[in-house]
ZAMARDO-461543 format. One record per atom (N, C-alpha, C, O): residue number from 1; residue in one letter; x, y, z. Coordinates in nm, 3 decimals, m for minus. Layout:
n = NUM, res = A, px = X, py = Y, pz = Z;
...
***
This chain:
n = 1, res = M, px = 0.082, py = m0.141, pz = 0.025;
n = 1, res = M, px = m0.006, py = 0.000, pz = m0.021;
n = 1, res = M, px = 0.084, py = 0.113, pz = 0.022;
n = 1, res = M, px = 0.025, py = 0.220, pz = 0.036;
n = 2, res = K, px = 0.230, py = 0.113, pz = 0.050;
n = 2, res = K, px = 0.285, py = 0.230, pz = 0.080;
n = 2, res = K, px = 0.334, py = 0.276, pz = m0.044;
n = 2, res = K, px = 0.348, py = 0.397, pz = m0.064;
n = 3, res = I, px = 0.367, py = 0.174, pz = m0.148;
n = 3, res = I, px = 0.416, py = 0.205, pz = m0.299;
n = 3, res = I, px = 0.311, py = 0.289, pz = m0.408;
n = 3, res = I, px = 0.326, py = 0.361, pz = m0.506;
n = 4, res = I, px = 0.191, py = 0.233, pz = m0.327;
n = 4, res = I, px = 0.048, py = 0.270, pz = m0.441;
n = 4, res = I, px = 0.025, py = 0.434, pz = m0.384;
n = 4, res = I, px = 0.000, py = 0.520, pz = m0.469;
n = 5, res = K, px = 0.036, py = 0.482, pz = m0.213;
n = 5, res = K, px = 0.057, py = 0.583, pz = m0.219;
n = 5, res = K, px = 0.118, py = 0.668, pz = m0.238;
n = 5, res = K, px = 0.069, py = 0.779, pz = m0.262;
n = 6, res = I, px = 0.245, py = 0.644, pz = m0.233;
n = 6, res = I, px = 0.357, py = 0.729, pz = m0.324;
n = 6, res = I, px = 0.321, py = 0.747, pz = m0.486;
n = 6, res = I, px = 0.318, py = 0.862, pz = m0.530;
n = 7, res = I, px = 0.297, py = 0.648, pz = m0.564;
n = 7, res = I, px = 0.265, py = 0.707, pz = m0.672;
n = 7, res = I, px = 0.136, py = 0.755, pz = m0.706;
n = 7, res = I, px = 0.125, py = 0.810, pz = m0.816;
n = 8, res = L, px = 0.040, py = 0.746, pz = m0.636;
n = 8, res = L, px = m0.104, py = 0.806, pz = m0.663;
n = 8, res = L, px = m0.041, py = 0.968, pz = m0.595;
n = 8, res = L, px = m0.095, py = 1.057, pz = m0.660;
n = 9, res = A, px = 0.025, py = 1.010, pz = m0.520;
n = 9, res = A, px = 0.058, py = 1.136, pz = m0.446;
n = 9, res = A, px = 0.144, py = 1.222, pz = m0.568;
n = 9, res = A, px = 0.124, py = 1.334, pz = m0.615;
n = 10, res = L, px = 0.243, py = 1.125, pz = m0.594;
n = 10, res = L, px = 0.346, py = 1.176, pz = m0.700;
n = 10, res = L, px = 0.272, py = 1.241, pz = m0.852;
n = 10, res = L, px = 0.299, py = 1.340, pz = m0.920;
n = 11, res = I, px = 0.176, py = 1.142, pz = m0.862;
n = 11, res = I, px = 0.088, py = 1.174, pz = m1.007;
n = 11, res = I, px = m0.013, py = 1.290, pz = m0.959;
n = 11, res = I, px = m0.032, py = 1.379, pz = m1.042;
n = 12, res = V, px = m0.066, py = 1.298, pz = m0.859;
n = 12, res = V, px = m0.177, py = 1.431, pz = m0.798;
n = 12, res = V, px = m0.080, py = 1.550, pz = m0.837;
n = 12, res = V, px = m0.095, py = 1.628, pz = m0.932;
n = 13, res = I, px = 0.008, py = 1.547, pz = m0.758;
n = 13, res = I, px = 0.110, py = 1.645, pz = m0.745;
n = 13, res = I, px = 0.152, py = 1.718, pz = m0.902;
n = 13, res = I, px = 0.160, py = 1.840, pz = m0.921;
n = 14, res = A, px = 0.171, py = 1.626, pz = m0.992;
n = 14, res = A, px = 0.230, py = 1.635, pz = m1.120;
n = 14, res = A, px = 0.126, py = 1.682, pz = m1.192;
n = 14, res = A, px = 0.148, py = 1.787, pz = m1.253;
n = 15, res = I, px = m0.005, py = 1.625, pz = m1.204;
n = 15, res = I, px = m0.111, py = 1.695, pz = m1.265;
n = 15, res = I, px = m0.132, py = 1.821, pz = m1.219;
n = 15, res = I, px = m0.132, py = 1.921, pz = m1.291;
n = 16, res = S, px = m0.156, py = 1.819, pz = m1.076;
n = 16, res = S, px = m0.167, py = 1.940, pz = m1.034;
n = 16, res = S, px = m0.109, py = 2.083, pz = m1.051;
n = 16, res = S, px = m0.167, py = 2.192, pz = m1.043;
n = 17, res = A, px = 0.055, py = 2.045, pz = m1.083;
n = 17, res = A, px = 0.144, py = 2.134, pz = m1.117;
n = 17, res = A, px = 0.125, py = 2.199, pz = m1.258;
n = 17, res = A, px = 0.119, py = 2.317, pz = m1.291;
n = 18, res = Y, px = 0.117, py = 2.081, pz = m1.331;
n = 18, res = Y, px = 0.095, py = 2.109, pz = m1.478;
n = 18, res = Y, px = 0.013, py = 2.199, pz = m1.520;
n = 18, res = Y, px = 0.036, py = 2.287, pz = m1.603;
n = 19, res = G, px = m0.125, py = 2.170, pz = m1.441;
n = 19, res = G, px = m0.214, py = 2.267, pz = m1.463;
n = 19, res = G, px = m0.228, py = 2.422, pz = m1.387;
n = 19, res = G, px = m0.315, py = 2.500, pz = m1.424;
n = 20, res = L, px = m0.155, py = 2.449, pz = m1.303;
n = 20, res = L, px = m0.099, py = 2.551, pz = m1.227;
n = 20, res = L, px = 0.010, py = 2.628, pz = m1.340;
n = 20, res = L, px = m0.002, py = 2.744, pz = m1.379;
n = 21, res = I, px = 0.082, py = 2.565, pz = m1.367;
n = 21, res = I, px = 0.221, py = 2.636, pz = m1.457;
n = 21, res = I, px = 0.140, py = 2.678, pz = m1.588;
n = 21, res = I, px = 0.138, py = 2.796, pz = m1.623;
n = 22, res = T, px = 0.068, py = 2.573, pz = m1.665;
n = 22, res = T, px = 0.020, py = 2.610, pz = m1.794;
n = 22, res = T, px = m0.106, py = 2.662, pz = m1.813;
n = 22, res = T, px = m0.154, py = 2.690, pz = m1.923;
n = 23, res = K, px = m0.177, py = 2.678, pz = m1.674;
n = 23, res = K, px = m0.314, py = 2.723, pz = m1.707;
n = 23, res = K, px = m0.403, py = 2.677, pz = m1.764;
n = 23, res = K, px = m0.501, py = 2.744, pz = m1.799;
n = 24, res = D, px = m0.389, py = 2.543, pz = m1.788;
n = 24, res = D, px = m0.499, py = 2.395, pz = m1.865;
n = 24, res = D, px = m0.530, py = 2.338, pz = m1.797;
n = 24, res = D, px = m0.450, py = 2.249, pz = m1.767;
n = 25, res = F, px = m0.652, py = 2.341, pz = m1.726;
n = 25, res = F, px = m0.708, py = 2.266, pz = m1.635;
n = 25, res = F, px = m0.784, py = 2.134, pz = m1.695;
n = 25, res = F, px = m0.856, py = 2.082, pz = m1.610;
n = 26, res = L, px = m0.785, py = 2.083, pz = m1.793;
n = 26, res = L, px = m0.802, py = 2.007, pz = m1.859;
n = 26, res = L, px = m0.822, py = 1.878, pz = m1.780;
n = 26, res = L, px = m0.918, py = 1.802, pz = m1.786;
n = 27, res = Y, px = m0.726, py = 1.871, pz = m1.715;
n = 27, res = Y, px = m0.684, py = 1.722, pz = m1.651;
n = 27, res = Y, px = m0.713, py = 1.722, pz = m1.480;
n = 27, res = Y, px = m0.673, py = 1.640, pz = m1.397;
n = 28, res = G, px = m0.806, py = 1.858, pz = m1.458;
n = 28, res = G, px = m0.847, py = 1.857, pz = m1.297;
n = 28, res = G, px = m0.939, py = 1.757, pz = m1.261;
n = 28, res = G, px = m0.948, py = 1.743, pz = m1.139;
n = 29, res = P, px = m1.014, py = 1.678, pz = m1.333;
n = 29, res = P, px = m1.096, py = 1.572, pz = m1.301;
n = 29, res = P, px = m1.012, py = 1.469, pz = m1.258;
n = 29, res = P, px = m1.009, py = 1.427, pz = m1.142;
n = 30, res = I, px = m0.926, py = 1.419, pz = m1.374;
n = 30, res = I, px = m0.855, py = 1.309, pz = m1.345;
n = 30, res = I, px = m0.769, py = 1.314, pz = m1.179;
n = 30, res = I, px = m0.762, py = 1.220, pz = m1.100;
n = 31, res = S, px = m0.702, py = 1.471, pz = m1.158;
n = 31, res = S, px = m0.652, py = 1.470, pz = m1.010;
n = 31, res = S, px = m0.736, py = 1.443, pz = m0.942;
n = 31, res = S, px = m0.717, py = 1.354, pz = m0.858;
n = 32, res = S, px = m0.850, py = 1.504, pz = m0.952;
n = 32, res = S, px = m0.931, py = 1.486, pz = m0.826;
n = 32, res = S, px = m0.997, py = 1.345, pz = m0.819;
n = 32, res = S, px = m1.039, py = 1.303, pz = m0.711;
n = 33, res = L, px = m1.003, py = 1.292, pz = m0.899;
n = 33, res = L, px = m1.040, py = 1.138, pz = m0.894;
n = 33, res = L, px = m0.911, py = 1.065, pz = m0.818;
n = 33, res = L, px = m0.932, py = 0.972, pz = m0.740;
n = 34, res = L, px = m0.819, py = 1.098, pz = m0.836;
n = 34, res = L, px = m0.689, py = 0.989, pz = m0.827;
n = 34, res = L, px = m0.665, py = 1.065, pz = m0.648;
n = 34, res = L, px = m0.628, py = 0.993, pz = m0.556;
n = 35, res = L, px = m0.688, py = 1.178, pz = m0.634;
n = 35, res = L, px = m0.711, py = 1.236, pz = m0.506;
n = 35, res = L, px = m0.800, py = 1.169, pz = m0.398;
n = 35, res = L, px = m0.773, py = 1.137, pz = m0.282;
n = 36, res = G, px = m0.924, py = 1.158, pz = m0.476;
n = 36, res = G, px = m1.026, py = 1.055, pz = m0.383;
n = 36, res = G, px = m0.975, py = 0.927, pz = m0.358;
n = 36, res = G, px = m0.993, py = 0.876, pz = m0.247;
n = 37, res = I, px = m0.914, py = 0.870, pz = m0.443;
n = 37, res = I, px = m0.906, py = 0.754, pz = m0.432;
n = 37, res = I, px = m0.778, py = 0.733, pz = m0.325;
n = 37, res = I, px = m0.775, py = 0.635, pz = m0.251;
n = 38, res = F, px = m0.678, py = 0.829, pz = m0.325;
n = 38, res = F, px = m0.581, py = 0.854, pz = m0.197;
n = 38, res = F, px = m0.630, py = 0.874, pz = m0.087;
n = 38, res = F, px = m0.586, py = 0.802, pz = 0.003;
n = 39, res = I, px = m0.692, py = 0.933, pz = m0.066;
n = 39, res = I, px = m0.780, py = 0.952, pz = 0.066;
n = 39, res = I, px = m0.859, py = 0.871, pz = 0.093;
n = 39, res = I, px = m0.898, py = 0.876, pz = 0.210;
n = 40, res = A, px = m0.926, py = 0.751, pz = m0.005;
n = 40, res = A, px = m0.961, py = 0.613, pz = 0.074;
n = 40, res = A, px = m0.860, py = 0.546, pz = 0.095;
n = 40, res = A, px = m0.848, py = 0.532, pz = 0.216;
n = 41, res = I, px = m0.772, py = 0.491, pz = 0.035;
n = 41, res = I, px = m0.650, py = 0.462, pz = 0.087;
n = 41, res = I, px = m0.632, py = 0.486, pz = 0.205;
n = 41, res = I, px = m0.652, py = 0.389, pz = 0.278;
n = 42, res = I, px = m0.591, py = 0.612, pz = 0.271;
n = 42, res = I, px = m0.542, py = 0.670, pz = 0.377;
n = 42, res = I, px = m0.658, py = 0.603, pz = 0.479;
n = 42, res = I, px = m0.622, py = 0.528, pz = 0.569;
n = 43, res = G, px = m0.811, py = 0.637, pz = 0.457;
n = 43, res = G, px = m0.898, py = 0.590, pz = 0.520;
n = 43, res = G, px = m0.926, py = 0.481, pz = 0.570;
n = 43, res = G, px = m0.977, py = 0.467, pz = 0.681;
n = 44, res = I, px = m0.890, py = 0.371, pz = 0.477;
n = 44, res = I, px = m0.895, py = 0.248, pz = 0.511;
n = 44, res = I, px = m0.789, py = 0.209, pz = 0.578;
n = 44, res = I, px = m0.808, py = 0.114, pz = 0.654;
n = 45, res = E, px = m0.661, py = 0.263, pz = 0.573;
n = 45, res = E, px = m0.536, py = 0.240, pz = 0.652;
n = 45, res = E, px = m0.546, py = 0.292, pz = 0.807;
n = 45, res = E, px = m0.479, py = 0.230, pz = 0.889;
n = 46, res = E, px = m0.625, py = 0.402, pz = 0.853;
n = 46, res = E, px = m0.636, py = 0.418, pz = 0.943;
n = 46, res = E, px = m0.757, py = 0.384, pz = 1.039;
n = 46, res = E, px = m0.770, py = 0.402, pz = 1.161;
n = 47, res = F, px = m0.848, py = 0.325, pz = 0.940;
n = 47, res = F, px = m0.969, py = 0.254, pz = 1.008;
n = 47, res = F, px = m0.937, py = 0.127, pz = 1.032;
n = 47, res = F, px = m1.005, py = 0.070, pz = 1.118;
n = 48, res = K, px = m0.819, py = 0.044, pz = 0.961;
n = 48, res = K, px = m0.790, py = m0.128, pz = 1.017;
n = 48, res = K, px = m0.682, py = m0.073, pz = 1.135;
n = 48, res = K, px = m0.679, py = m0.138, pz = 1.240;
n = 49, res = N, px = m0.595, py = 0.042, pz = 1.122;
n = 49, res = N, px = m0.509, py = 0.046, pz = 1.271;
n = 49, res = N, px = m0.528, py = 0.083, pz = 1.368;
n = 49, res = N, px = m0.452, py = 0.045, pz = 1.457;
n = 50, res = K, px = m0.649, py = 0.184, pz = 1.404;
n = 50, res = K, px = m0.702, py = 0.226, pz = 1.513;
n = 50, res = K, px = m0.878, py = 0.236, pz = 1.525;
n = 50, res = K, px = m0.944, py = 0.300, pz = 1.606;
n = 51, res = G, px = m0.918, py = 0.157, pz = 1.422;
n = 51, res = G, px = m1.063, py = 0.123, pz = 1.465;
n = 51, res = G, px = m1.158, py = 0.222, pz = 1.432;
n = 51, res = G, px = m1.143, py = 0.318, pz = 1.356;
n = 52, res = K, px = m1.262, py = 0.188, pz = 1.501;
n = 52, res = K, px = m1.387, py = 0.315, pz = 1.485;
n = 52, res = K, px = m1.324, py = 0.445, pz = 1.530;
n = 52, res = K, px = m1.312, py = 0.537, pz = 1.448;
n = 53, res = N, px = m1.285, py = 0.457, pz = 1.650;
n = 53, res = N, px = m1.243, py = 0.601, pz = 1.670;
n = 53, res = N, px = m1.141, py = 0.655, pz = 1.622;
n = 53, res = N, px = m1.054, py = 0.682, pz = 1.705;
n = 54, res = S, px = m1.119, py = 0.686, pz = 1.497;
n = 54, res = S, px = m0.994, py = 0.762, pz = 1.425;
n = 54, res = S, px = m1.033, py = 0.812, pz = 1.303;
n = 54, res = S, px = m1.144, py = 0.798, pz = 1.250;
n = 55, res = W, px = m0.914, py = 0.887, pz = 1.251;
n = 55, res = W, px = m0.954, py = 0.945, pz = 1.133;
n = 55, res = W, px = m1.026, py = 0.893, pz = 1.008;
n = 55, res = W, px = m1.078, py = 0.961, pz = 0.920;
n = 56, res = G, px = m1.019, py = 0.761, pz = 1.018;
n = 56, res = G, px = m1.034, py = 0.673, pz = 0.873;
n = 56, res = G, px = m1.216, py = 0.711, pz = 0.872;
n = 56, res = G, px = m1.272, py = 0.709, pz = 0.763;
n = 57, res = M, px = m1.276, py = 0.736, pz = 0.967;
n = 57, res = M, px = m1.413, py = 0.759, pz = 0.991;
n = 57, res = M, px = m1.443, py = 0.878, pz = 0.896;
n = 57, res = M, px = m1.538, py = 0.884, pz = 0.818;
n = 58, res = F, px = m1.365, py = 0.955, pz = 0.911;
n = 58, res = F, px = m1.360, py = 1.082, pz = 0.850;
n = 58, res = F, px = m1.292, py = 1.088, pz = 0.705;
n = 58, res = F, px = m1.345, py = 1.145, pz = 0.609;
n = 59, res = F, px = m1.207, py = 1.043, pz = 0.701;
n = 59, res = F, px = m1.142, py = 0.969, pz = 0.536;
n = 59, res = F, px = m1.244, py = 0.962, pz = 0.456;
n = 59, res = F, px = m1.281, py = 1.051, pz = 0.381;
n = 60, res = I, px = m1.301, py = 0.837, pz = 0.472;
n = 60, res = I, px = m1.387, py = 0.765, pz = 0.367;
n = 60, res = I, px = m1.475, py = 0.802, pz = 0.329;
n = 60, res = I, px = m1.496, py = 0.768, pz = 0.213;
n = 61, res = P, px = m1.576, py = 0.888, pz = 0.393;
n = 61, res = P, px = m1.653, py = 0.955, pz = 0.339;
n = 61, res = P, px = m1.633, py = 1.096, pz = 0.249;
n = 61, res = P, px = m1.705, py = 1.139, pz = 0.159;
n = 62, res = V, px = m1.502, py = 1.158, pz = 0.310;
n = 62, res = V, px = m1.464, py = 1.257, pz = 0.245;
n = 62, res = V, px = m1.410, py = 1.213, pz = 0.090;
n = 62, res = V, px = m1.438, py = 1.280, pz = m0.009;
n = 63, res = S, px = m1.330, py = 1.092, pz = 0.087;
n = 63, res = S, px = m1.304, py = 1.068, pz = m0.034;
n = 63, res = S, px = m1.400, py = 0.999, pz = m0.099;
n = 63, res = S, px = m1.352, py = 0.970, pz = m0.209;
n = 64, res = L, px = m1.551, py = 0.942, pz = m0.087;
n = 64, res = L, px = m1.649, py = 0.921, pz = m0.152;
n = 64, res = L, px = m1.707, py = 1.068, pz = m0.202;
n = 64, res = L, px = m1.738, py = 1.084, pz = m0.320;
n = 65, res = L, px = m1.717, py = 1.147, pz = m0.129;
n = 65, res = L, px = m1.767, py = 1.285, pz = m0.197;
n = 65, res = L, px = m1.652, py = 1.353, pz = m0.311;
n = 65, res = L, px = m1.673, py = 1.403, pz = m0.422;
n = 66, res = V, px = m1.548, py = 1.337, pz = m0.249;
n = 66, res = V, px = m1.461, py = 1.360, pz = m0.375;
n = 66, res = V, px = m1.477, py = 1.287, pz = m0.499;
n = 66, res = V, px = m1.519, py = 1.350, pz = m0.596;
n = 67, res = I, px = m1.457, py = 1.187, pz = m0.509;
n = 67, res = I, px = m1.478, py = 1.064, pz = m0.592;
n = 67, res = I, px = m1.605, py = 1.132, pz = m0.686;
n = 67, res = I, px = m1.597, py = 1.183, pz = m0.798;
n = 68, res = V, px = m1.711, py = 1.115, pz = m0.607;
n = 68, res = V, px = m1.848, py = 1.135, pz = m0.667;
n = 68, res = V, px = m1.837, py = 1.276, pz = m0.763;
n = 68, res = V, px = m1.890, py = 1.283, pz = m0.873;
n = 69, res = V, px = m1.760, py = 1.384, pz = m0.701;
n = 69, res = V, px = m1.763, py = 1.488, pz = m0.743;
n = 69, res = V, px = m1.705, py = 1.491, pz = m0.887;
n = 69, res = V, px = m1.749, py = 1.543, pz = m0.990;
n = 70, res = A, px = m1.590, py = 1.418, pz = m0.862;
n = 70, res = A, px = m1.462, py = 1.413, pz = m1.008;
n = 70, res = A, px = m1.533, py = 1.360, pz = m1.086;
n = 70, res = A, px = m1.546, py = 1.424, pz = m1.190;
n = 71, res = L, px = m1.614, py = 1.219, pz = m1.078;
n = 71, res = L, px = m1.693, py = 1.177, pz = m1.180;
n = 71, res = L, px = m1.795, py = 1.238, pz = m1.265;
n = 71, res = L, px = m1.818, py = 1.219, pz = m1.384;
n = 72, res = F, px = m1.874, py = 1.342, pz = m1.152;
n = 72, res = F, px = m1.953, py = 1.446, pz = m1.239;
n = 72, res = F, px = m1.940, py = 1.537, pz = m1.276;
n = 72, res = F, px = m2.021, py = 1.623, pz = m1.310;
n = 73, res = S, px = m1.782, py = 1.534, pz = m1.276;
n = 73, res = S, px = m1.735, py = 1.675, pz = m1.366;
n = 73, res = S, px = m1.653, py = 1.634, pz = m1.493;
n = 73, res = S, px = m1.582, py = 1.714, pz = m1.555;
n = 74, res = F, px = m1.671, py = 1.500, pz = m1.528;
n = 74, res = F, px = m1.614, py = 1.429, pz = m1.654;
n = 74, res = F, px = m1.704, py = 1.497, pz = m1.771;
n = 74, res = F, px = m1.687, py = 1.465, pz = m1.889;
***
């Protein structure tokens, strides 16, 4: 999971930096979708490690919201 998180984080940073530098926000929804997946992975790991009273209960719904908004923006 650690490698997947690092790869997703680097891709999100690269796409976001490209959009900010070139002022071309065509890939914004893809960046948001990958960010939602990244947050979901973090939430699942937190939920597994610390149980119900953790940040995982916050990250999972937030990630679902980000993913839904990203899918509607395609």
